C-alpha positions as CSV (number, residue, x, y, z in Angstrom):
1,M,28.5,12.3,28.7
2,K,28.0,11.6,25.2
3,K,28.6,7.8,26.0
4,I,25.8,8.0,28.5
5,V,23.4,9.7,25.8
6,L,24.4,7.0,23.0
7,I,23.9,4.3,25.6
8,I,20.3,5.4,26.5
9,L,19.3,6.0,23.1
10,V,20.5,2.5,21.9
11,T,18.6,1.0,25.0
12,I,15.5,2.8,23.9
13,I,15.7,2.1,20.5
14,S,16.3,-1.7,20.9
15,S,13.5,-1.8,23.7
16,C,10.8,-0.5,21.4
17,G,11.2,-3.4,19.2
18,Y,12.8,-1.2,16.3
19,H,15.0,-3.3,14.1
20,L,16.3,-2.8,10.5
21,R,14.5,-4.3,7.6
22,S,15.8,-7.4,6.0
23,S,17.5,-7.6,2.8
24,N,15.2,-7.6,-0.3
25,K,15.3,-11.2,-1.7
26,L,13.2,-10.6,-4.7
27,A,16.0,-8.8,-6.7
28,Q,18.5,-11.5,-5.7
29,N,16.3,-14.5,-6.7
30,Y,14.7,-12.6,-9.6
31,P,17.0,-10.2,-11.0
32,Q,14.7,-9.8,-14.3
33,L,11.0,-10.5,-14.4
34,R,8.5,-10.4,-17.3
35,L,5.3,-8.8,-16.1
36,S,2.0,-10.3,-17.5
37,L,-0.9,-8.3,-16.6
38,S,-3.8,-6.6,-18.4
39,S,-2.8,-3.0,-19.7
40,Q,-6.2,-1.9,-18.4
41,S,-5.3,-2.9,-14.8
42,L,-5.4,-0.1,-12.2
43,L,-2.5,-2.3,-10.6
44,K,-0.2,-2.2,-13.6
45,R,1.7,1.3,-12.8
46,P,1.8,0.7,-9.0
47,L,3.3,-2.8,-9.5
48,I,6.0,-1.7,-12.1
49,N,6.9,0.9,-9.7
50,A,7.2,-1.3,-6.8
51,L,9.1,-3.8,-8.6
52,I,11.8,-1.2,-10.1
53,S,11.8,0.1,-6.5
54,S,12.8,-3.5,-4.9
55,G,15.6,-3.6,-7.7
56,V,14.0,-5.8,-10.3
57,K,14.6,-5.2,-14.1
58,L,11.6,-5.5,-16.1
59,S,12.2,-7.5,-19.5
60,E,9.8,-8.6,-22.4
61,E,12.0,-11.8,-23.3
62,T,10.1,-15.1,-23.1
63,H,13.1,-16.8,-21.3
64,V,12.9,-14.6,-18.3
65,N,10.7,-16.0,-15.4
66,A,7.1,-14.1,-15.3
67,L,4.9,-12.7,-12.5
68,V,1.6,-13.7,-13.9
69,I,-1.4,-11.7,-12.6
70,K,-4.0,-14.3,-13.3
71,K,-7.1,-12.8,-11.4
72,D,-7.4,-9.0,-11.0
73,S,-10.7,-8.1,-9.3
74,L,-11.7,-4.9,-7.8
75,H,-15.3,-4.4,-6.8
76,K,-17.7,-2.4,-4.7
77,V,-20.3,-4.0,-2.3
78,I,-23.0,-2.3,-0.5
79,Q,-22.0,-2.4,3.2
80,S,-25.0,-0.7,5.0
81,I,-28.3,1.1,4.0
82,G,-29.8,3.9,6.1
83,A,-33.3,4.5,7.4
84,N,-34.1,6.4,4.0
85,N,-33.1,3.4,2.0
86,Q,-30.2,5.1,0.8
87,V,-26.9,3.4,0.7
88,Q,-24.6,5.0,3.6
89,E,-21.5,2.6,3.3
90,Y,-19.5,0.6,0.7
91,R,-16.9,-1.8,1.0
92,I,-14.4,-2.0,-1.8
93,E,-13.0,-5.6,-2.3
94,Y,-9.8,-6.3,-4.0
95,D,-8.8,-9.9,-4.9
96,I,-5.5,-11.0,-6.9
97,E,-4.3,-14.3,-7.8
98,Y,-0.7,-14.4,-9.0
99,S,2.1,-16.8,-9.6
100,I,6.0,-16.1,-10.1
101,G,8.0,-18.4,-12.1
102,E,7.0,-21.9,-11.6
103,S,5.5,-21.2,-8.2
104,D,2.1,-22.2,-7.1
105,V,-0.8,-19.7,-7.4
106,R,-1.1,-17.4,-4.6
107,N,-4.0,-15.3,-3.3
108,I,-4.5,-11.7,-1.8
109,H,-7.6,-10.2,-0.7
110,L,-7.8,-6.6,0.4
111,E,-11.0,-4.7,1.6
112,K,-11.6,-1.1,2.7
113,D,-15.0,0.5,3.9
114,Y,-16.0,4.1,3.2
115,S,-19.0,6.4,3.9
116,F,-21.1,7.8,1.5
117,D,-23.1,10.8,1.6
118,I,-25.8,11.4,-1.3
119,Q,-25.6,15.0,-0.5
120,Q,-21.7,15.2,-1.2
121,I,-21.9,12.7,-4.3
122,S,-18.9,14.4,-6.1
123,G,-16.9,14.3,-2.9
124,G,-17.8,10.6,-2.5
125,Q,-17.0,9.5,-6.0
126,Q,-13.6,11.1,-5.7
127,E,-12.9,9.5,-2.3
128,E,-13.8,6.1,-4.1
129,Q,-11.2,6.8,-6.9
130,N,-8.6,8.0,-4.2
131,L,-9.4,4.5,-2.5
132,R,-9.0,2.5,-5.4
133,K,-5.7,4.0,-6.4
134,Q,-4.6,3.5,-2.7
135,M,-5.6,-0.2,-2.5
136,A,-3.8,-0.8,-6.1
137,E,-0.4,0.6,-4.4
138,D,-1.0,-1.4,-1.2
139,M,-1.6,-4.6,-3.4
140,A,1.2,-4.0,-5.3
141,W,3.8,-3.8,-2.1
142,T,1.8,-6.7,-0.6
143,I,2.7,-8.9,-3.7
144,I,6.2,-7.8,-3.0
145,R,6.2,-8.6,0.7
146,Q,4.4,-12.1,0.2
147,I,7.2,-13.0,-2.6
148,N,10.1,-11.9,-0.1
149,A,8.5,-13.9,2.7
150,S,8.3,-16.9,0.4
151,I,11.7,-17.0,-0.8
152,K,13.2,-16.5,2.9
153,N,11.3,-19.8,3.7
């Protein structure tokens, strides 16, 4: 009976498209990295955490390959205006240009929309701050995934 349940379970898992993640090539190819990024950047802490979680050791030495963030731009754009001429929606756009080691410069663009209600101004400001932090975390992991994908090819 246990064998039948095990066979059914394996069949269900394999048919739904589930598969294990591939190995992390970043730490294998770049065991140590020097991070070149503005200390004021919202991306700094999430990127450091993502690199450490990926098994990369951060170094300050100049002979180590560098992950250089050349452009780090996060800005807010008006998405829609209501009938009363007040903003109802904003879009936050996050653009990054980076290079690692001697590779070409790569670009990443993320954007998120959010609603804004003038009646709940403090909640809207808190929502924007949370979105900015979340986008910085998403950007850090997007950089890691993009580097891993480029190493595999």
